[in-house]
C-alpha positions, 0 to 999 in steps of 0.5 A: 363375119359370116358369108352373107355379111361378106356378100352384103359388104361386097355388093355395097362396096361394088355399087358405091365404088362404081358410082364413085369412079363414074362421078369422081368421089362419093363412095363413103355415101354408102360404104362408110354408113354400111360399116357403121350399121354393121357394128364398127365404131366410127374410128375403125370404120373410117380407117377400114373404109380408107384402106378399101378406097385405095383399091377403088383408085387402083381399079380405076387406074387400071382403066384410065391409064389405058386411055388418059394422058396425065401431066406429071408436073400437075400430078405432083402438084396435086399430091404435094399440096393435098397430102399434108392436109390429108395427114393433118385431117386424119391426125385430128379426126379421132379426137373431135366430135364431127357432127358440126363439121359434117353438117357444114360439109354437107351444106357445102357439098350440096351447094357444089352439086347445085352449082354444077347442075345450073352450069350446063356448060361447066366442065364439058370442054378442056380449057386449062387456066390458072397455071401461073404462080398466083393461080397455083398458090391459090389452087394449092391452098384449096387442095390442102384444105380439101386434103384435110377434109379428106383425111378427116371426114372422107364422105364425098371429099373426092367430089370437091377435088373433081369440081375444083380441078374443073372450076379453077384449073379448067379441066373437063369432067372426064379428065378431072375424075381421072386425076381424082381417082388416081391421085386422091384414090390411091395416094391421098386415101393411102396416106389417110389409111396409114395415119388412121391405122397408126393412130387407131385400128383397122378391121382387117377381116372385113377388107377382102369383100370391100377390096374386091368390090372396090377394085371391080367397081372402080374399074367398071365406073372408070370404063363407063366414064371413058366410054360415055363421056363428059355429059354422063360424068357431069350428071353423075357428079351432080347426083352423087354430090347432092346425095352426099350433101343431103346425107351428111346434113341428115347425119349431123342432125341425128 
C-alpha cells in the first residue's frame, strides 16, 4: 500500500474504534467494509480486522483500568462461556455463505438499538441481578451464542454483549462497555484472530495503520465514556447499533 492508502486506513480505523469504544462495539461497521472496498477478500479482511480489533481492546483497557473496578469471577465467567463460541464461529464462517445470517443479524441488531432507545432508564443505574445458578446458566448460554456470532460475523456483536450485560446482569452502560471492550476486545477477538489466521490469511502489511488507529481510537473512546457518563454512552450505543443493523441488512441484500 502507498502512504495515502495507509493514511486512509488509519483515519477510518481511528474513527471506527473511537465510536466503538464509546458505544461498546461496532468498529466493523466502518473498518471491515473499508478493507473489502480496498480489495481484500472477505476471509482475509475478516481475519485482518480481528487482529486490529484486539488493539482496540488494549487501547480502551489502558484507560478503563485507571478508573473502573472489575469483578474477577464475573470476568472469568464471560470468558469461559463466550470463548468456545468464538472459536466455533470462526471455524465455520470461511465455509458458508453469510448473506442470510448477516440479514438476520442486522434485523436483530436494529431491534436491540430501538429497544434501548425506547427504554430511557435502561442501564443508567448499576443494579446487579441474575447472579444465581439459573441466571448464570441462561446468561452463559446467550454469551456462548453471541461468541459464535462474534467469531463469524464480527460487525457489531460486541454491542450484543454490552446490551446483554445491561439487560440480564443489571450493569449500567458504562460498566458494561468496559467489560465488553476489555474481555471481548482482547480475548474474544484475539481467539477469533488466531483461529482465522490458522485457517485463512492475514494481510500483515495493512496492520500498522489499523493497529495505530485502534489503539488511539480505543483510548479516546474509553476516555469520553468515563468522563461523560452513562447518558452519552447509552445514546452512542443506540446510534451505532441502529447504524450497524441497517448496514448489515443492506449488505445482505446487495
